[in-house]
C-alpha positions as CSV (number, residue, x, y, z in Angstrom):
1,M,233.7,191.7,6.3
2,T,234.4,194.9,8.2
3,V,237.5,196.6,6.8
4,A,240.3,196.7,9.4
5,S,242.5,199.8,9.8
6,R,245.5,197.7,9.0
7,P,245.8,194.9,6.4
8,M,245.6,191.3,7.6
9,S,249.0,189.7,8.1
10,I,250.0,186.1,8.3
11,E,253.4,184.8,9.6
12,S,254.7,181.5,10.7
13,I,255.4,181.0,14.4
14,S,259.1,180.9,15.1
15,I,260.6,180.2,18.5
16,P,264.4,180.7,19.0
17,S,266.3,177.6,20.0
18,S,263.4,175.2,19.3
19,D,262.5,172.7,16.6
20,I,258.8,173.8,16.4
21,N,257.7,173.5,12.8
22,F,253.9,174.3,13.0
23,G,251.6,177.2,13.6
24,A,250.9,180.6,12.1
25,K,250.0,184.0,13.5
26,I,247.2,186.1,11.9
27,E,246.6,189.7,12.9
28,N,244.1,192.3,11.9
29,L,241.2,189.9,11.1
30,D,237.7,190.7,12.4
31,V,236.3,187.2,13.3
32,E,233.0,188.8,14.4
33,H,232.3,189.9,10.8
34,L,233.8,187.3,8.6
35,N,232.2,186.9,5.1
36,G,231.8,183.6,3.2
37,K,235.2,183.9,1.5
38,S,237.4,184.1,4.6
39,S,239.1,180.9,5.7
40,P,241.4,181.7,8.7
41,N,243.3,179.0,10.7
42,A,244.6,181.0,13.7
43,Q,243.7,184.5,15.0
44,F,244.9,187.0,17.5
45,N,243.4,190.1,19.0
46,Q,239.7,189.0,19.0
47,S,238.5,190.7,22.2
48,G,235.2,191.6,20.5
49,C,234.4,188.1,19.3
50,S,231.1,186.8,20.6
51,P,230.5,183.1,21.5
52,K,228.2,182.9,18.4
53,A,231.0,184.1,16.1
54,Q,233.5,181.7,17.8
55,F,231.2,178.8,17.1
56,E,230.5,179.9,13.5
57,L,234.2,180.2,12.9
58,T,234.9,176.7,14.4
59,H,232.0,175.3,12.4
60,R,233.5,176.5,9.1
61,F,236.1,173.7,9.3
62,D,233.4,171.0,9.3
63,P,230.0,172.5,8.1
64,A,228.2,169.2,8.5
65,A,229.3,168.8,12.1
66,H,226.9,169.4,15.0
67,G,227.0,169.3,18.8
68,Y,229.7,169.8,21.3
69,G,232.6,167.5,20.9
70,H,232.1,165.7,24.2
71,G,228.4,165.5,23.9
72,K,226.9,165.2,27.4
73,T,230.1,163.7,28.9
74,I,230.7,166.9,30.9
75,D,227.3,166.5,32.6
76,G,228.3,163.3,34.4
77,K,229.5,164.2,37.9
78,K,231.9,161.2,37.8
79,S,233.6,162.5,34.7
80,I,237.0,164.1,35.1
81,L,235.9,166.9,32.8
82,H,232.9,167.9,34.9
83,P,234.6,170.4,37.3
84,D,236.6,172.2,34.6
85,L,233.9,173.4,32.2
86,K,230.8,175.6,32.3
87,T,228.6,175.9,29.2
88,V,227.6,179.2,27.7
89,P,223.8,179.1,28.1
90,H,223.0,180.7,24.8
91,Q,225.7,178.8,22.8
92,Q,225.9,175.2,23.9
93,E,229.0,174.3,21.9
94,V,231.1,176.9,23.7
95,Q,232.5,176.2,27.2
96,I,234.0,178.6,29.8
97,I,237.2,177.6,31.5
98,G,239.7,179.3,33.7
99,N,240.4,180.2,37.3
100,G,238.9,182.5,40.0
101,F,235.6,184.1,40.9
102,I,233.6,185.5,38.0
103,P,230.7,187.8,39.0
104,D,228.9,187.9,35.6
105,Y,229.7,186.5,32.2
106,E,227.6,185.5,29.2
107,G,224.5,184.8,31.2
108,L,226.2,183.2,34.2
109,Q,226.4,184.9,37.5
110,N,228.6,184.5,40.6
111,F,230.5,181.4,39.6
112,K,234.0,180.1,40.4
113,L,236.3,178.6,37.8
114,V,239.0,176.2,38.9
115,H,242.1,175.7,36.8
116,P,243.1,172.1,36.6
117,H,246.1,171.5,38.9
118,H,248.4,168.6,38.5
119,R,248.2,167.7,42.2
120,K,244.6,166.5,41.7
121,F,245.5,164.2,38.8
122,H,249.2,163.2,39.1
123,K,250.4,160.5,41.4
124,H,253.3,162.6,42.7
125,A,252.9,166.3,43.1
126,I,255.5,169.1,43.1
127,P,256.2,170.2,46.7
128,E,253.8,172.9,48.0
129,A,256.7,175.3,48.5
130,D,257.5,175.3,44.7
131,D,253.8,175.4,43.6
132,L,253.8,178.9,42.2
133,T,257.2,178.8,40.6
134,H,257.1,175.3,39.1
135,T,254.4,173.4,37.1
136,R,253.8,170.3,35.0
137,F,251.9,169.3,31.9
138,Y,248.5,168.5,33.4
139,R,247.3,166.0,30.8
140,W,248.4,165.6,27.2
141,H,245.3,164.9,25.1
142,I,243.2,165.4,22.0
143,D,239.7,167.0,22.4
144,A,237.4,164.0,21.8
145,A,234.7,162.0,23.5
146,L,236.3,158.8,22.2
147,Y,233.0,157.0,22.7
148,D,230.1,157.4,20.2
149,L,231.2,160.8,18.8
150,N,233.9,161.5,16.2
151,P,236.9,163.5,17.3
152,P,236.4,167.2,16.4
153,K,238.5,168.5,13.5
154,V,239.3,171.9,15.1
155,T,239.2,173.4,18.5
156,S,239.1,177.2,19.2
157,L,240.4,178.8,22.4
158,M,239.9,182.4,23.2
159,A,241.5,184.4,26.0
160,V,239.1,186.8,27.7
161,S,241.1,187.6,30.8
162,V,244.7,186.6,31.4
163,P,246.9,187.1,34.5
164,K,250.4,188.2,33.6
165,G,253.7,189.0,35.1
166,R,255.5,185.8,35.8
167,T,256.8,182.6,34.2
168,Q,257.1,179.1,35.7
169,T,259.6,176.3,35.3
170,L,257.8,173.2,33.9
171,R,259.3,170.0,35.2
172,Y,258.9,166.6,33.4
173,D,259.9,164.8,36.6
174,D,260.3,161.5,34.7
175,G,263.9,160.8,35.4
176,T,265.2,162.8,32.4
177,G,265.8,166.0,34.2
178,E,264.2,167.9,31.4
179,E,262.6,171.3,32.1
180,L,261.0,174.1,30.1
181,Q,260.4,177.8,31.0
182,V,256.8,178.6,30.2
183,P,254.5,181.6,30.5
184,L,252.0,181.5,33.4
185,G,248.9,179.6,32.4
186,T,250.2,178.6,29.0
187,T,248.6,176.0,26.7
188,A,251.2,173.6,25.4
189,F,251.0,172.1,21.9
190,V,253.1,169.4,20.1
191,S,252.8,168.2,16.5
192,G,251.4,164.7,15.9
193,Y,253.2,164.8,12.5
194,T,256.6,165.4,14.1
195,M,255.7,162.7,16.7
196,Y,255.3,160.3,13.8
197,D,258.2,161.5,11.7
198,I,260.8,161.0,14.5
199,L,259.9,157.4,15.1
200,S,262.2,154.6,13.9
201,E,261.2,152.8,10.7
202,A,260.1,149.8,12.7
203,D,257.9,151.9,14.9
204,K,256.4,153.7,11.9
205,E,255.4,150.4,10.5
206,F,253.9,149.4,13.9
207,V,251.8,152.5,14.3
208,R,250.6,152.5,10.7
209,T,249.2,149.0,11.0
210,S,247.9,149.1,14.6
211,R,244.7,150.5,16.1
212,I,243.8,151.8,19.5
213,E,240.6,150.7,21.3
214,Y,239.5,153.3,23.7
215,A,237.7,152.6,27.0
216,P,233.9,153.1,27.1
217,H,233.0,156.4,28.7
218,P,236.7,157.0,29.1
219,Y,236.5,160.2,31.3
220,V,234.3,158.4,33.8
221,W,236.3,155.1,33.5
222,M,239.6,156.9,34.3
223,S,238.3,159.1,37.1
224,P,239.9,157.3,40.1
225,T,243.3,156.9,38.4
226,K,246.5,159.0,38.6
227,S,248.8,160.3,35.9
228,R,252.4,160.0,35.1
229,S,254.4,163.1,36.1
230,D,255.0,164.1,32.5
231,G,251.2,164.1,31.9
232,L,251.5,161.6,29.1
233,G,249.2,158.8,30.2
234,L,248.1,157.0,33.4
235,L,249.8,154.8,35.9
236,S,248.5,151.2,36.1
237,E,247.2,150.6,39.6
238,S,243.9,148.8,38.9
239,L,241.9,151.9,39.9
240,E,239.8,152.2,36.7
241,L,236.1,151.9,37.3
242,P,234.6,148.5,36.4
243,A,231.8,148.3,33.8
244,S,229.2,148.0,36.5
245,E,230.0,151.5,37.7
246,L,230.0,153.1,34.2
247,P,227.0,154.6,32.4
248,P,225.2,152.1,30.2
249,T,227.5,151.1,27.4
250,D,226.6,150.3,23.8
251,P,229.4,148.1,22.3
252,A,228.7,149.6,18.9
253,K,229.7,153.0,20.2
254,I,233.1,151.9,21.6
255,Q,235.8,153.5,19.3
256,I,238.7,151.6,17.7
257,L,240.7,154.2,15.8
258,P,244.0,154.1,13.9
259,M,247.1,155.1,15.8
260,V,248.0,157.3,12.8
261,W,245.7,159.8,11.2
262,K,246.2,161.2,7.7
263,N,245.8,164.9,7.0
264,P,243.0,165.0,4.4
265,V,244.7,167.9,2.5
266,T,248.5,167.2,2.6
267,G,248.5,163.5,3.2
268,Q,250.9,163.9,6.2
269,L,250.7,161.2,8.9
270,A,250.2,162.1,12.6
271,L,250.7,159.9,15.6
272,Q,247.4,160.8,17.2
273,M,246.4,159.0,20.4
274,H,244.8,160.1,23.6
275,P,247.3,158.4,26.0
276,S,245.0,158.5,29.1
277,A,242.0,156.9,27.4
278,V,243.7,153.9,25.7
279,R,242.4,150.4,26.6
280,K,243.6,147.9,24.0
281,I,245.9,147.7,20.9
282,H,244.7,145.8,17.8
283,L,247.6,144.5,15.7
284,K,247.6,143.9,12.0
285,D,247.6,140.1,12.4
286,G,244.4,140.3,14.4
287,T,246.1,139.9,17.8
288,V,244.8,142.2,20.5
289,I,247.0,143.4,23.3
290,E,244.6,143.5,26.3
291,D,247.0,143.9,29.2
292,L,246.4,147.6,30.2
293,E,249.8,148.2,31.7
294,E,251.5,146.9,28.5
295,V,249.3,149.0,26.3
296,R,250.1,152.1,28.3
297,E,253.9,151.4,28.2
298,I,253.8,150.9,24.4
299,V,251.8,154.2,23.9
300,H,254.1,156.1,26.2
301,R,257.3,154.8,24.6
302,L,255.9,155.9,21.2
303,Q,254.7,159.4,22.2
304,R,257.3,160.5,24.7
305,P,260.0,161.6,22.2
306,G,257.4,164.0,20.7
307,I,257.0,166.0,23.9
308,A,260.7,166.9,24.3
309,P,261.2,170.5,25.3
310,K,262.5,171.6,21.9
311,L,259.2,170.3,20.3
312,V,256.7,172.0,22.6
313,Y,255.0,175.3,21.6
314,A,253.9,177.0,24.8
315,H,251.6,179.8,23.8
316,D,252.1,183.1,25.7
317,W,248.4,184.2,26.0
318,E,247.4,187.9,25.6
319,E,243.8,189.0,26.2
320,G,241.9,188.8,23.0
321,D,244.0,186.0,21.5
322,M,242.1,183.3,19.7
323,V,243.9,180.1,18.8
324,L,242.5,177.5,16.5
325,F,244.3,174.2,16.3
326,N,244.1,171.1,14.2
327,N,242.7,168.6,16.8
328,Q,243.4,165.8,14.4
329,G,247.1,166.7,14.1
330,V,248.3,168.1,17.4
331,L,248.2,167.1,21.1
332,H,247.9,169.8,23.8
333,S,247.9,170.2,27.5
334,V,246.8,172.6,30.2
335,V,249.7,173.9,32.1
336,G,250.2,176.2,35.2
337,A,249.4,176.8,38.8
338,F,247.6,180.0,39.8
339,A,247.2,181.8,43.1
340,E,243.5,182.0,44.2
341,D,243.3,185.7,43.3
342,E,244.7,185.3,39.8
343,V,241.7,185.3,37.4
344,R,241.8,183.5,34.1
345,L,238.8,183.4,31.8
346,F,238.8,181.5,28.5
347,R,236.3,180.2,26.0
348,Q,236.6,176.9,24.3
349,C,234.7,175.5,21.3
350,N,234.9,172.2,19.4
351,I,232.2,170.2,17.5
352,A,232.0,166.5,17.1
353,A,233.2,165.8,13.6
354,S,230.8,164.7,10.8
355,E,233.1,161.8,9.9
356,P,235.9,159.8,11.6
357,P,239.6,160.7,11.0
358,L,241.3,159.2,8.0
359,G,243.6,156.3,8.6
360,P,247.0,156.0,7.0
361,D,245.7,154.0,4.0
362,D,242.6,156.1,3.4
363,G,242.5,158.4,0.4
364,I,243.2,162.2,0.4
365,I,240.2,164.5,-0.1
366,L,240.9,166.8,-3.0
C-alpha cells in the first residue's frame, strides 16, 4: 500500500445530543492502493479512488460474491430503480447516481442525473413553497433485489461532487411532529441492531420467530404505489401490479427471509426488513398473514421507533468521502431536494451476496 503522509486514524462517530451507537471514521487510507492485509470498514477522502478500486474494496467483504446486487432489475423500465441509476460502462457493479447535467464521466457523455424526490413517491408532498428548505426520508430500505439474488453484505457510496452551503429541515409528517435538521443531500442511516434492541420482549419473540415473504420482482410490483410520509413503507391502495403485468416469475426465486438477521461475527440481532417490498408474514405456527394492509401495519409498527430523530445518522458529505455500510445491519434512505443547477455526483457499489443472511437461530461464523 502507498505510504500516506500521515498515519491512518480510526475514531467512532459521535453526534452530540443523539443516541447513535454505530459507525467509525477512517482517515489517511489510500483505497486505490490497498494491499492484501488491509481490511477497512469506512473511509473518507478518497477522491482518487477509481470505480475498479471501489469494486475491489467492496468485494473484499464477500470474495465469493459476483454481480451487481440488483442484477438486471434496473434495466426494466417499469422498475422504480430505473430512473435513478446509470451503470459505469467499464465496471458493471458500480452505479452512478446524483443530480444535474454531467458532460463527461467514466465513459458516459452528456447525461442528466435526477435525485429521487419525495413528491414522485410519497402520497402527500411538502408544499412547493417549502421544497428547498424542507425535505423527507425518500424511502427507507436495504440494498437488495429481494428476488432470486441474496442481499449484498456491504454497500459502498463515494461522493465525487457535492453541493454545499445549506441545510434542510426533515419532516416526518406522520402526526408525531418530529423533525430533524440535516445537511443538503444527506444519506440517512439507522441501526437494525438498535431497532431490534428497543422492541418489547413480546415483539422480540415475534420477530425472531417470523419471516417475511417479499413480492416477486418487488421494484416493478410496487411501481404504481405511493409511500407513507415518513418513507417507511407503502400505503395500501390496491395499486400494486398484478402478476400478469410482472416479468415472468419463478416461484423458487421468491424470497422468504427472517425478520431478524444475525451478525456473523458478533452474534447481534438486527431487525432487517425492506418495508416497501414486504408481501406476507410467515408465523412460527405455520400461519401466513396474507392481508397486505395488515402486513404493512405490523412492519411499520415494529420499525417506526427505530427511525426516531435521535437514532438517525445523517452523513454530511464532503467530496472524496467514501462510506461503506453493513447492508445486513442498517437501513438507509436518500434525503434531500436540490435546485436544478445543484450538481451531485456519487458512485454506488454493492454485490449480490454469496450466501443468504443468517437467521436468529443460525450459528456464528468464527
